[in-house]
DOMITOR-751992 format. One record per residue (C-alpha): residue in three letters; x negated, y negated, z. Coordinates in Angstrom, 2 decimals. Example, Ala and Ser with C-alpha at 12.3 -4.5 7.8 and 13.67 -1.06 7.14 Angstrom:
2
<"ALA", <-12.30, 4.50, 7.80>>
<"SER", <-13.67, 1.06, 7.14>>
This chain:
521
<"MET", <-79.45, -25.52, 121.41>>
<"THR", <-77.13, -28.44, 120.61>>
<"ALA", <-73.76, -29.13, 119.99>>
<"ARG", <-73.04, -30.17, 116.35>>
<"PRO", <-70.13, -30.77, 113.79>>
<"LEU", <-70.03, -29.39, 110.73>>
<"PRO", <-72.34, -30.13, 108.07>>
<"ALA", <-70.59, -33.11, 106.01>>
<"ARG", <-69.39, -32.22, 102.48>>
<"SER", <-70.54, -35.37, 101.11>>
<"ARG", <-71.52, -35.62, 97.34>>
<"SER", <-73.36, -38.90, 98.33>>
<"LEU", <-76.03, -36.73, 100.36>>
<"GLY", <-77.34, -35.24, 96.91>>
<"LYS", <-78.04, -38.07, 95.46>>
<"ARG", <-79.95, -39.30, 99.03>>
<"LEU", <-81.59, -35.66, 98.82>>
<"ARG", <-82.77, -37.02, 95.34>>
<"THR", <-84.45, -39.92, 96.62>>
<"ALA", <-85.68, -38.44, 99.82>>
<"GLY", <-87.21, -35.21, 98.08>>
<"ALA", <-89.55, -37.64, 96.40>>
<"LEU", <-90.22, -39.35, 99.48>>
<"VAL", <-91.78, -36.19, 101.42>>
<"LEU", <-93.08, -35.10, 98.42>>
<"ALA", <-95.03, -38.31, 97.91>>
<"LEU", <-95.07, -39.42, 101.03>>
<"LEU", <-93.39, -42.77, 100.13>>
<"LEU", <-90.49, -44.55, 101.13>>
<"ALA", <-88.51, -46.63, 98.14>>
<"SER", <-85.79, -48.25, 97.92>>
<"CYS", <-82.46, -47.17, 95.60>>
<"SER", <-82.27, -50.09, 92.91>>
<"LEU", <-77.93, -50.98, 92.33>>
<"ILE", <-76.96, -49.88, 88.98>>
<"GLY", <-75.62, -52.27, 86.28>>
<"GLY", <-71.57, -52.13, 85.92>>
<"GLY", <-70.24, -52.29, 82.42>>
<"ASN", <-67.95, -55.57, 81.00>>
<"GLN", <-67.98, -57.29, 84.60>>
<"ASP", <-66.29, -60.71, 85.09>>
<"LYS", <-67.61, -63.54, 86.46>>
<"GLY", <-65.23, -64.92, 88.92>>
<"PRO", <-62.71, -63.53, 90.82>>
<"SER", <-59.60, -62.12, 89.50>>
<"THR", <-55.95, -60.91, 90.70>>
<"ALA", <-54.38, -58.14, 89.88>>
<"LYS", <-50.87, -57.34, 91.35>>
<"ALA", <-49.03, -53.98, 90.57>>
<"ASP", <-46.01, -54.00, 87.14>>
<"PRO", <-42.23, -54.14, 89.03>>
<"SER", <-41.80, -50.52, 87.76>>
<"ILE", <-44.40, -48.97, 89.74>>
<"VAL", <-43.35, -51.31, 92.72>>
<"ALA", <-39.87, -49.79, 92.22>>
<"SER", <-41.26, -46.29, 92.81>>
<"ALA", <-42.55, -47.81, 96.61>>
<"PRO", <-41.86, -45.32, 99.27>>
<"ASN", <-39.08, -46.75, 101.79>>
<"GLY", <-40.78, -50.06, 103.39>>
<"LEU", <-43.29, -50.03, 101.37>>
<"ALA", <-42.82, -52.36, 98.95>>
<"ASP", <-44.73, -54.91, 100.26>>
<"PHE", <-47.63, -53.14, 100.53>>
<"TYR", <-47.37, -51.87, 96.64>>
<"SER", <-46.36, -55.44, 95.55>>
<"GLN", <-49.34, -57.21, 97.22>>
<"GLU", <-51.46, -59.28, 95.17>>
<"VAL", <-55.06, -57.79, 95.49>>
<"VAL", <-58.01, -60.63, 94.41>>
<"TRP", <-61.39, -58.56, 92.79>>
<"GLU", <-64.56, -61.13, 93.66>>
<"PRO", <-67.93, -60.92, 92.45>>
<"CYS", <-69.87, -58.28, 94.84>>
<"GLU", <-72.95, -56.66, 95.34>>
<"LYS", <-74.85, -58.03, 92.28>>
<"GLU", <-73.24, -56.11, 89.69>>
<"PHE", <-69.67, -55.28, 90.80>>
<"GLN", <-66.11, -56.58, 91.97>>
<"CYS", <-64.81, -55.87, 95.28>>
<"ALA", <-61.65, -56.15, 97.30>>
<"LYS", <-59.69, -55.33, 100.21>>
<"VAL", <-56.25, -53.79, 100.39>>
<"THR", <-53.74, -54.11, 102.98>>
<"VAL", <-52.06, -50.89, 104.43>>
<"PRO", <-50.15, -50.29, 107.49>>
<"MET", <-52.00, -48.53, 110.33>>
<"ASP", <-49.05, -46.29, 110.90>>
<"TYR", <-47.13, -45.39, 108.16>>
<"ASP", <-44.30, -44.32, 110.84>>
<"ASN", <-44.05, -48.22, 111.64>>
<"PRO", <-44.75, -49.68, 108.03>>
<"ASP", <-44.11, -53.13, 109.43>>
<"GLY", <-46.76, -52.50, 112.78>>
<"ASP", <-49.95, -53.22, 112.52>>
<"THR", <-51.98, -53.16, 109.36>>
<"ILE", <-55.75, -52.71, 108.44>>
<"GLN", <-57.53, -53.36, 105.17>>
<"ILE", <-59.22, -50.77, 102.95>>
<"ALA", <-62.57, -51.77, 101.25>>
<"ALA", <-62.70, -50.95, 97.44>>
<"LEU", <-65.49, -51.23, 94.75>>
<"LYS", <-64.77, -51.14, 90.70>>
<"VAL", <-66.98, -51.10, 87.81>>
<"ALA", <-65.65, -52.39, 85.14>>
<"SER", <-65.02, -49.76, 81.88>>
<"THR", <-68.01, -50.11, 79.38>>
<"GLY", <-65.45, -49.90, 75.90>>
<"LYS", <-61.31, -49.92, 75.91>>
<"LYS", <-59.99, -48.94, 79.12>>
<"THR", <-57.84, -46.84, 79.60>>
<"GLY", <-57.11, -46.17, 83.34>>
<"SER", <-58.70, -46.43, 86.70>>
<"LEU", <-60.16, -43.51, 87.60>>
<"LEU", <-60.40, -42.93, 91.81>>
<"VAL", <-63.57, -41.29, 93.28>>
<"ASN", <-64.83, -40.58, 96.83>>
<"PRO", <-67.40, -38.41, 97.38>>
<"GLY", <-66.44, -36.66, 100.24>>
<"GLY", <-67.60, -36.06, 104.01>>
<"PRO", <-65.28, -36.59, 105.67>>
<"GLY", <-66.65, -39.73, 106.50>>
<"ALA", <-68.52, -40.85, 103.24>>
<"SER", <-67.96, -44.02, 101.29>>
<"GLY", <-67.28, -43.97, 97.87>>
<"TYR", <-67.97, -47.78, 97.51>>
<"ASP", <-71.33, -46.98, 98.11>>
<"TYR", <-71.23, -43.82, 95.63>>
<"VAL", <-69.74, -45.62, 93.13>>
<"LYS", <-72.40, -48.88, 93.28>>
<"ASP", <-75.27, -46.18, 93.48>>
<"ALA", <-73.95, -43.13, 91.11>>
<"ALA", <-71.90, -45.23, 88.14>>
<"ALA", <-74.89, -44.74, 85.86>>
<"THR", <-76.02, -41.48, 86.51>>
<"SER", <-73.74, -39.34, 87.55>>
<"PHE", <-70.78, -40.13, 85.20>>
<"SER", <-71.30, -39.66, 81.19>>
<"GLU", <-70.77, -42.87, 78.65>>
<"SER", <-67.57, -41.70, 77.27>>
<"VAL", <-65.85, -41.86, 81.00>>
<"ARG", <-67.50, -45.11, 81.79>>
<"ALA", <-65.74, -46.83, 78.65>>
<"ASN", <-62.51, -45.22, 79.62>>
<"TYR", <-62.37, -46.29, 82.68>>
<"ASP", <-62.49, -48.56, 85.86>>
<"LEU", <-64.38, -46.52, 87.98>>
<"VAL", <-62.91, -47.43, 91.61>>
<"GLY", <-64.96, -46.33, 94.67>>
<"PHE", <-63.09, -46.85, 98.28>>
<"ASP", <-64.16, -46.09, 101.87>>
<"PRO", <-61.31, -44.66, 103.22>>
<"ARG", <-59.51, -45.78, 106.69>>
<"GLY", <-62.20, -45.59, 109.58>>
<"VAL", <-65.25, -45.46, 107.23>>
<"GLU", <-67.69, -48.01, 106.79>>
<"ARG", <-65.73, -51.12, 105.66>>
<"SER", <-62.49, -50.32, 106.15>>
<"SER", <-61.75, -50.19, 110.10>>
<"PRO", <-64.63, -48.13, 110.81>>
<"VAL", <-64.96, -45.26, 113.82>>
<"LYS", <-67.59, -47.39, 116.42>>
<"CYS", <-69.45, -45.27, 118.92>>
<"MET", <-72.78, -45.83, 119.90>>
<"THR", <-75.68, -48.05, 119.26>>
<"ASP", <-78.50, -46.78, 117.14>>
<"ALA", <-80.87, -46.08, 120.27>>
<"GLU", <-77.93, -43.99, 121.74>>
<"ARG", <-77.53, -42.25, 118.52>>
<"ASP", <-81.17, -41.09, 118.53>>
<"ALA", <-80.89, -40.08, 122.13>>
<"SER", <-77.99, -38.25, 121.49>>
<"ARG", <-79.24, -36.22, 118.94>>
<"ALA", <-82.32, -35.65, 120.90>>
<"LYS", <-80.28, -34.01, 123.52>>
<"ILE", <-80.46, -30.54, 124.58>>
<"TYR", <-77.74, -27.96, 125.82>>
<"ALA", <-77.96, -24.05, 126.72>>
<"LEU", <-74.52, -23.93, 126.10>>
<"ASP", <-74.33, -20.24, 126.11>>
<"THR", <-74.38, -21.30, 129.67>>
<"ASP", <-71.25, -21.99, 132.12>>
<"SER", <-73.97, -25.39, 132.73>>
<"GLY", <-75.26, -26.16, 129.41>>
<"LEU", <-71.27, -26.25, 128.40>>
<"GLN", <-69.99, -28.37, 130.85>>
<"ALA", <-73.24, -30.99, 130.12>>
<"ALA", <-72.42, -31.33, 126.40>>
<"LEU", <-68.60, -31.74, 127.35>>
<"ALA", <-69.45, -34.58, 130.06>>
<"ASP", <-71.45, -36.40, 127.24>>
<"ASN", <-68.74, -35.42, 124.52>>
<"LYS", <-66.02, -36.65, 126.82>>
<"ALA", <-68.03, -40.30, 127.41>>
<"ILE", <-68.60, -40.37, 123.50>>
<"ALA", <-65.63, -39.98, 122.33>>
<"ALA", <-64.36, -42.60, 125.05>>
<"LYS", <-67.01, -45.11, 124.23>>
<"CYS", <-65.17, -44.49, 120.12>>
<"ALA", <-61.66, -45.49, 121.52>>
<"GLU", <-63.02, -48.50, 123.75>>
<"GLN", <-65.15, -49.96, 120.26>>
<"THR", <-62.91, -49.05, 117.36>>
<"GLY", <-59.40, -49.31, 118.93>>
<"PRO", <-55.96, -47.66, 118.08>>
<"SER", <-56.92, -47.06, 114.25>>
<"MET", <-59.20, -44.39, 115.63>>
<"GLY", <-55.44, -42.52, 115.72>>
<"HIS", <-54.65, -43.14, 112.14>>
<"ILE", <-57.32, -42.08, 110.06>>
<"ASP", <-56.12, -38.67, 109.51>>
<"THR", <-56.40, -37.32, 105.63>>
<"VAL", <-52.46, -37.50, 104.94>>
<"SER", <-53.00, -41.46, 105.85>>
<"SER", <-55.97, -41.88, 103.89>>
<"ALA", <-54.03, -40.53, 101.05>>
<"LYS", <-50.99, -42.64, 101.57>>
<"ASP", <-53.38, -45.23, 100.95>>
<"MET", <-54.68, -43.87, 97.81>>
<"ASP", <-50.93, -45.06, 96.34>>
<"ILE", <-50.87, -48.09, 97.42>>
<"LEU", <-54.64, -48.23, 95.84>>
<"ARG", <-53.43, -46.67, 92.79>>
<"ALA", <-50.40, -49.21, 92.48>>
<"VAL", <-52.14, -52.08, 93.26>>
<"LEU", <-54.76, -51.12, 90.34>>
<"ASN", <-51.14, -51.32, 87.86>>
<"ASP", <-51.65, -47.35, 87.31>>
<"SER", <-48.97, -45.01, 86.56>>
<"LYS", <-50.57, -41.97, 87.44>>
<"LEU", <-53.73, -41.58, 89.81>>
<"ASN", <-56.98, -40.78, 87.37>>
<"TYR", <-58.93, -39.17, 90.37>>
<"LEU", <-62.45, -37.31, 91.04>>
<"GLY", <-62.92, -36.04, 94.53>>
<"TYR", <-65.72, -33.73, 95.63>>
<"SER", <-66.35, -31.63, 98.40>>
<"TYR", <-64.06, -33.09, 101.55>>
<"GLY", <-62.47, -35.55, 98.71>>
<"THR", <-61.03, -32.32, 97.16>>
<"PHE", <-58.53, -31.94, 100.59>>
<"LEU", <-57.98, -35.47, 100.16>>
<"GLY", <-56.70, -34.93, 96.61>>
<"SER", <-54.87, -32.31, 97.16>>
<"THR", <-52.88, -33.74, 99.89>>
<"TYR", <-52.09, -36.63, 97.50>>
<"ALA", <-50.88, -33.98, 95.11>>
<"SER", <-48.79, -32.48, 97.41>>
<"LEU", <-47.15, -36.03, 98.92>>
<"PHE", <-46.93, -37.52, 95.17>>
<"PRO", <-46.99, -34.98, 93.06>>
<"ASP", <-45.03, -37.32, 90.09>>
<"ASN", <-48.30, -39.67, 90.48>>
<"VAL", <-50.72, -37.04, 89.21>>
<"GLY", <-52.65, -38.01, 86.23>>
<"ARG", <-55.80, -36.66, 85.59>>
<"MET", <-57.82, -34.86, 88.36>>
<"VAL", <-60.60, -33.28, 89.64>>
<"LEU", <-61.52, -31.77, 92.31>>
<"ASP", <-65.30, -30.48, 92.71>>
<"GLY", <-66.57, -28.39, 95.52>>
<"ALA", <-62.85, -27.24, 96.71>>
<"LEU", <-61.72, -27.32, 100.43>>
<"ASP", <-59.27, -24.58, 100.95>>
<"PRO", <-56.29, -26.62, 102.60>>
<"SER", <-54.79, -23.47, 104.43>>
<"ILE", <-57.81, -22.26, 106.18>>
<"SER", <-58.37, -23.17, 110.14>>
<"TYR", <-61.31, -25.22, 111.68>>
<"GLU", <-62.83, -22.29, 112.70>>
<"GLU", <-62.38, -20.46, 108.92>>
<"VAL", <-64.08, -23.26, 107.65>>
<"THR", <-67.26, -23.10, 109.76>>
<"SER", <-67.59, -19.40, 109.41>>
<"GLY", <-67.11, -19.50, 105.61>>
<"GLN", <-70.04, -22.45, 105.97>>
<"ALA", <-71.99, -19.99, 107.85>>
<"ARG", <-72.48, -17.21, 105.35>>
<"ALA", <-72.65, -19.38, 102.63>>
<"PHE", <-75.60, -21.08, 104.15>>
<"GLU", <-76.88, -17.94, 105.20>>
<"LYS", <-76.51, -17.04, 101.63>>
<"ALA", <-78.58, -20.17, 100.65>>
<"ILE", <-81.17, -19.63, 102.79>>
<"ARG", <-82.00, -16.50, 101.45>>
<"SER", <-81.23, -17.65, 97.72>>
<"TYR", <-84.14, -20.82, 98.70>>
<"VAL", <-86.76, -18.08, 100.08>>
<"GLU", <-86.11, -15.93, 96.64>>
<"ASP", <-87.01, -19.04, 94.76>>
<"CYS", <-89.74, -20.13, 96.42>>
<"MET", <-91.63, -16.71, 96.24>>
<"GLN", <-91.62, -17.29, 92.54>>
<"GLU", <-93.67, -20.30, 93.00>>
<"ASP", <-97.40, -20.83, 93.89>>
<"GLY", <-97.82, -22.08, 97.43>>
<"CYS", <-94.95, -21.15, 98.84>>
<"PRO", <-95.65, -20.92, 102.69>>
<"PHE", <-93.74, -17.15, 103.30>>
<"SER", <-95.23, -14.18, 102.80>>
<"GLY", <-93.55, -10.44, 102.34>>
<"SER", <-90.39, -9.48, 100.93>>
<"PRO", <-87.43, -12.65, 100.90>>
<"ASP", <-85.88, -10.61, 103.85>>
<"SER", <-89.58, -11.29, 105.81>>
<"GLY", <-89.32, -15.02, 104.54>>
<"VAL", <-85.84, -15.58, 105.75>>
<"GLN", <-87.16, -13.83, 108.97>>
<"GLN", <-90.49, -16.20, 109.47>>
<"ILE", <-87.78, -19.32, 109.22>>
<"ARG", <-85.33, -17.28, 111.87>>
<"ASP", <-89.06, -17.35, 114.21>>
<"LEU", <-90.00, -20.68, 113.03>>
<"ILE", <-86.22, -22.43, 114.98>>
<"ASN", <-86.67, -20.00, 117.46>>
<"SER", <-90.57, -20.93, 118.44>>
<"VAL", <-88.72, -24.73, 118.20>>
<"GLN", <-85.53, -23.54, 120.27>>
<"GLU", <-88.26, -22.51, 122.91>>
<"THR", <-91.06, -25.35, 122.77>>
<"PRO", <-89.21, -28.39, 121.45>>
<"ARG", <-92.48, -30.40, 119.31>>
<"THR", <-93.07, -33.89, 118.95>>
<"ALA", <-93.16, -35.49, 115.81>>
<"LYS", <-96.16, -37.90, 114.92>>
<"ASP", <-93.63, -41.20, 115.54>>
<"GLY", <-93.40, -39.56, 118.93>>
<"ARG", <-89.68, -38.52, 118.72>>
<"LEU", <-89.07, -35.24, 119.61>>
<"VAL", <-87.44, -32.43, 117.04>>
<"THR", <-85.41, -30.39, 118.95>>
<"ALA", <-83.85, -26.67, 117.40>>
<"ASN", <-80.98, -28.94, 116.38>>
<"ILE", <-82.64, -31.14, 114.77>>
<"PHE", <-85.33, -29.04, 112.41>>
<"VAL", <-81.46, -26.94, 111.68>>
<"SER", <-80.45, -30.42, 110.52>>
<"GLY", <-83.71, -30.47, 108.31>>
<"LEU", <-83.60, -27.25, 106.78>>
<"ILE", <-79.61, -27.33, 106.52>>
<"THR", <-80.30, -30.77, 104.62>>
<"PRO", <-82.31, -29.79, 101.11>>
<"LEU", <-79.85, -26.90, 100.80>>
<"TYR", <-76.82, -29.52, 99.37>>
<"ASN", <-79.53, -29.97, 96.34>>
<"ASP", <-81.86, -27.03, 94.66>>
<"GLN", <-83.86, -30.18, 93.52>>
<"SER", <-84.89, -30.93, 96.81>>
<"TRP", <-85.97, -27.42, 97.66>>
<"PRO", <-89.48, -28.24, 96.73>>
<"ALA", <-89.34, -30.76, 99.23>>
<"LEU", <-88.30, -27.87, 101.83>>
<"THR", <-91.02, -26.47, 101.59>>
<"GLN", <-93.89, -29.38, 101.85>>
<"ALA", <-91.53, -29.62, 105.21>>
<"LEU", <-91.26, -26.21, 106.33>>
<"GLU", <-94.97, -25.26, 105.56>>
<"ALA", <-96.13, -28.38, 107.43>>
<"ALA", <-94.09, -27.17, 110.54>>
<"MET", <-95.85, -23.82, 110.27>>
<"THR", <-98.88, -26.06, 111.00>>
<"GLY", <-97.22, -27.34, 114.11>>
<"ASP", <-96.57, -30.59, 112.09>>
<"MET", <-92.51, -32.02, 112.15>>
<"SER", <-92.70, -35.05, 110.71>>
<"LEU", <-91.25, -34.11, 107.55>>
<"MET", <-88.26, -31.77, 108.66>>
<"LEU", <-87.68, -34.66, 111.17>>
<"ARG", <-87.48, -37.29, 108.12>>
<"LEU", <-84.89, -34.36, 106.26>>
<"ALA", <-82.68, -33.99, 109.16>>
<"ASP", <-83.03, -38.11, 109.74>>
<"VAL", <-81.71, -38.14, 105.57>>
<"GLY", <-79.06, -36.01, 106.69>>
<"ALA", <-78.09, -38.76, 109.59>>
<"ASP", <-78.58, -41.44, 107.17>>
<"ARG", <-81.46, -42.82, 109.86>>
<"SER", <-83.86, -45.24, 108.19>>
<"PRO", <-88.00, -44.59, 109.16>>
<"ASN", <-86.93, -48.11, 111.19>>
<"GLY", <-84.60, -46.36, 113.37>>
<"THR", <-81.84, -47.99, 111.66>>
<"TYR", <-78.43, -45.89, 110.51>>
<"SER", <-77.15, -47.38, 106.91>>
<"SER", <-73.82, -45.39, 107.84>>
<"ASN", <-70.82, -44.46, 110.17>>
<"THR", <-70.19, -41.24, 108.57>>
<"THR", <-71.35, -39.06, 111.95>>
<"PHE", <-68.58, -40.92, 113.90>>
<"ALA", <-65.81, -41.05, 111.02>>
<"PHE", <-66.41, -37.17, 109.81>>
<"ASN", <-65.64, -35.86, 113.61>>
<"ALA", <-62.68, -38.21, 114.12>>
<"ILE", <-60.88, -37.29, 110.93>>
<"ASN", <-61.62, -33.62, 111.35>>
<"CYS", <-60.14, -33.87, 115.55>>
<"LEU", <-56.53, -35.11, 113.82>>
<"ASP", <-57.09, -32.66, 110.47>>
<"TYR", <-57.77, -29.50, 112.79>>
<"PRO", <-56.01, -27.98, 115.82>>
<"MET", <-59.30, -26.50, 117.34>>
<"VAL", <-60.66, -23.99, 119.55>>
<"THR", <-61.48, -25.57, 122.67>>
<"ASP", <-61.27, -23.33, 125.58>>
<"THR", <-64.26, -21.60, 126.80>>
<"ALA", <-63.50, -17.98, 126.29>>
<"GLY", <-62.40, -18.87, 122.65>>
<"MET", <-65.64, -20.25, 121.91>>
<"ARG", <-67.79, -18.27, 123.03>>
<"ALA", <-66.12, -15.77, 121.13>>
<"ASP", <-66.23, -17.94, 118.02>>
<"ASP", <-70.16, -18.41, 118.44>>
<"GLN", <-70.60, -14.66, 118.76>>
<"ARG", <-68.54, -14.36, 115.03>>
<"LEU", <-71.26, -17.33, 113.82>>
<"ARG", <-74.10, -15.22, 114.76>>
<"GLU", <-73.02, -12.08, 112.95>>
<"ASP", <-71.57, -14.92, 109.80>>
<"SER", <-75.52, -16.11, 110.28>>
<"PRO", <-78.04, -14.49, 111.69>>
<"THR", <-80.34, -17.52, 111.27>>
<"LEU", <-77.83, -20.41, 111.87>>
<"GLY", <-74.65, -19.29, 113.27>>
<"TYR", <-75.40, -20.20, 116.75>>
<"PHE", <-75.94, -24.08, 115.56>>
<"PHE", <-72.45, -23.50, 114.00>>
<"ALA", <-70.66, -23.07, 117.66>>
<"TYR", <-68.57, -25.31, 119.83>>
<"GLY", <-67.40, -27.41, 117.56>>
<"GLY", <-64.37, -27.61, 119.92>>
<"THR", <-66.72, -29.31, 122.13>>
<"SER", <-66.53, -32.73, 120.05>>
<"CYS", <-62.15, -32.93, 119.90>>
<"VAL", <-61.21, -31.20, 123.43>>
<"ASP", <-61.56, -34.76, 125.30>>
<"TRP", <-60.66, -36.67, 122.10>>
<"PRO", <-57.92, -39.65, 122.58>>
<"TYR", <-56.15, -38.24, 119.92>>
<"ARG", <-54.47, -35.19, 118.92>>
<"SER", <-54.47, -33.51, 115.75>>
<"VAL", <-51.55, -34.10, 113.61>>
<"ARG", <-52.12, -31.99, 110.66>>
<"THR", <-51.56, -27.62, 111.30>>
<"PRO", <-53.83, -26.00, 108.00>>
<"ALA", <-51.51, -24.79, 105.26>>
<"PRO", <-51.23, -24.06, 101.76>>
<"VAL", <-50.91, -27.07, 99.33>>
<"ASP", <-47.91, -27.74, 97.72>>
<"TYR", <-48.01, -29.01, 94.31>>
<"THR", <-44.92, -29.50, 92.03>>
<"GLY", <-46.15, -32.01, 89.29>>
<"GLU", <-46.02, -31.57, 85.74>>
<"SER", <-50.07, -33.02, 85.25>>
<"PRO", <-52.40, -29.96, 85.63>>
<"ILE", <-55.21, -29.92, 87.52>>
<"VAL", <-59.25, -28.84, 87.40>>
<"VAL", <-61.16, -27.28, 90.23>>
<"ILE", <-64.43, -26.25, 90.07>>
<"GLY", <-66.41, -24.59, 92.35>>
<"THR", <-69.73, -23.31, 92.63>>
<"THR", <-71.25, -19.88, 92.91>>
<"GLY", <-74.37, -21.02, 95.46>>
<"ASP", <-72.57, -24.17, 97.63>>
<"PRO", <-73.49, -24.04, 100.84>>
<"ALA", <-70.38, -26.00, 102.06>>
<"THR", <-68.03, -25.54, 100.07>>
<"PRO", <-67.69, -21.60, 99.57>>
<"VAL", <-67.04, -20.47, 96.07>>
<"GLU", <-64.37, -18.81, 96.80>>
<"TRP", <-62.35, -21.55, 98.66>>
<"ALA", <-62.07, -22.96, 94.75>>
<"ALA", <-60.16, -19.79, 93.71>>
<"SER", <-57.77, -20.08, 96.32>>
<"LEU", <-57.13, -23.66, 95.84>>
<"ARG", <-56.57, -23.22, 91.89>>
<"LYS", <-53.81, -20.51, 93.22>>
<"GLN", <-52.39, -22.47, 95.71>>
<"LEU", <-51.65, -25.59, 93.59>>
<"GLU", <-50.32, -22.68, 90.32>>
<"ASN", <-50.36, -25.75, 88.02>>
<"ALA", <-54.35, -25.76, 87.70>>
<"SER", <-57.47, -24.45, 85.78>>
<"LEU", <-60.57, -23.19, 87.24>>
<"LEU", <-63.98, -23.98, 86.68>>
<"THR", <-66.64, -21.89, 87.99>>
<"TRP", <-70.67, -22.61, 87.53>>
<"GLU", <-73.64, -20.28, 88.56>>
<"GLY", <-75.72, -22.18, 89.92>>
<"GLU", <-77.30, -23.67, 93.48>>
<"GLY", <-76.43, -26.27, 95.65>>
<"HIS", <-73.25, -28.40, 96.70>>
<"THR", <-70.68, -29.42, 93.80>>
<"ALA", <-71.39, -29.51, 90.48>>
<"TYR", <-70.15, -31.94, 87.50>>
<"GLY", <-72.85, -34.35, 87.00>>
<"ARG", <-75.80, -32.14, 88.16>>
<"SER", <-74.70, -28.74, 86.47>>
<"ASN", <-75.16, -28.45, 83.22>>
<"SER", <-73.87, -29.63, 79.59>>
<"CYS", <-70.59, -26.28, 79.71>>
<"ILE", <-69.28, -28.11, 83.08>>
<"GLY", <-69.81, -31.46, 82.26>>
<"ASP", <-68.49, -31.57, 78.57>>
<"ALA", <-65.06, -29.29, 80.14>>
<"VAL", <-64.50, -32.64, 82.54>>
<"ASP", <-65.17, -35.34, 80.10>>
<"ALA", <-62.97, -34.28, 77.41>>
<"TYR", <-60.28, -33.60, 80.26>>
<"LEU", <-61.05, -36.91, 81.81>>
<"VAL", <-61.29, -38.43, 78.50>>
<"GLU", <-58.92, -36.53, 76.08>>
<"GLY", <-56.39, -34.66, 78.64>>
<"LYS", <-57.77, -31.72, 77.29>>
<"VAL", <-57.36, -29.18, 79.88>>
<"PRO", <-60.44, -26.31, 80.19>>
<"ALA", <-59.28, -22.69, 79.71>>
<"ASP", <-58.96, -21.34, 83.27>>
<"ASN", <-61.36, -18.87, 84.82>>
<"THR", <-64.03, -20.58, 82.76>>
<"VAL", <-67.61, -19.48, 83.83>>
<"CYS", <-71.10, -22.06, 82.94>>
């Protein structure tokens, strides 16, 4: 088996999956068109915070809060800017980095800006807003807000983490380690140590300052340069962790905040992994049950036997890796990545069925394609993002991890119990951080929010990446919050669920109407 990090908790993956599902079902590749914005200016515009906003800047940061930002036309229909922030908030007079942001102007009478983060960690908010502005947000939200997506520090256009060439990434994904043996574990540790050294060399010192607390502080500077007295925010998945961190740091600056697909900030890395393992196991069973109600489902017998057939297929690939039609090796790790990817969006389940049906006949090409979608790899061999690198680098700073051999082996056994199908592929995450050049800077703890503005938290009963119980836990920690629950499948809810969720969130964002706590949709 191969070492792998936690599955990326990214809302933007869902959008790619809808495209990927069509690609797999039609066996065609299509390009995504850009989504047009609203009342866009034709030329550059400058923005500077009101003096009253600058006056509330933390000590030593007034120059960053008062900076003049130039919004340039970009990406055909949008406006883009670079916002300067301290690389190290403990040394604001030292080096600086820039945060890339993209804005879609409101289509009506603007009441403020809505900052958006799609998750990850490591996903691009810049790309998400660019691609999803017209499809994931209601007309009323677009009329009232400028939609603003940004790449958090370490991501894509904002001092990105850099580690390997595309060819090296392919080779790394295809490697096989017997992690339950001492020799296999040592081989994985050696390779991950070499990768960490490459990341440090190619990225530079900014890699030690891409933790979530620093990104939350960046968001307050973004709020100021957007000239908003309060931060209005929509965070999906990991974006809920970023949002709750912001709320704990700047409680008086919180405006209307929606946290969808909640991550529980109080639990350890190992507890996060365990929760995800159980949730993905549940999602596999839900998928199999749904498949068996459709004509042409490749599974036979009961749902239990259908799940077992998937396990048998994984074991077969683990014993004998297969070769796809393009000549690339499909290992068990790649196969499992292909299996996990469509579980983020139940609209992609038919694509998973087709890929598994082909795999049962020995053709792994479609499973490889799904794994590539999850890894942001194009058919031509290029990778379109640095999400994988940023994901690992941010997690290594945000979480102290179990890295000793005995501890990782014990965690492996617990994960196998949590998820008989996938547990062992979630294990040994500590191998990625044991030789990371920067130590973790955070200890998991409940969030402390004292602000007057109520926050809306959303959970989905069948969410495989952020289990629904995490939403209830976050709502309890925030105290001044309201919990919405969608009885559905897949990762996150707003923009992909039903009118009950959509109308409640829109009324909150546009009118300030807080939904009744514990509403179930």
